[in-house]
C-alpha positions, 0 to 999 in steps of 0.5 A: 156232795155228789155220792156217785163220784165219791163212791165209784171214783174216790173223787169228793165234789161238794156242790150247793143247791145250784150245782156250783162248787162250794168256795174253799173246797176244791174237787179232791181225790180221796182214799178208800178210807175217807169214802168209808167214813163219809158213807158210814156217816150218811148211813147214820153210823159213827166212824171208828176212831181207827179209820179216822186216825188212818186218814192223812193230814190233808183228809183229816182237815177236809173231814173236819171242814165237812163236819163243820160245814154240815153241822154234824160236828154236834154229833161226831167229834172233830179230831185234831191233826196231831197223833195222841201221845201218852205220857211216860 
């Protein structure tokens, strides 16, 4: 992950050790909220559910893919793209 472009330009760019793009993950513009979540994770803080719920569908899917690829899903819960419903 190229943190400089993520933090300053809100562009998510995932590279392998040879600086090649990871197959299936294109360079993507993301929201400030997405950047905050990633920075929180890198700072060893769990992202808040409130911030995760503010992600749009595409960002939430990208977030879940990143958790799986990095194996962080073992420590941080993956959220589905559906909003929680309460039974009435």
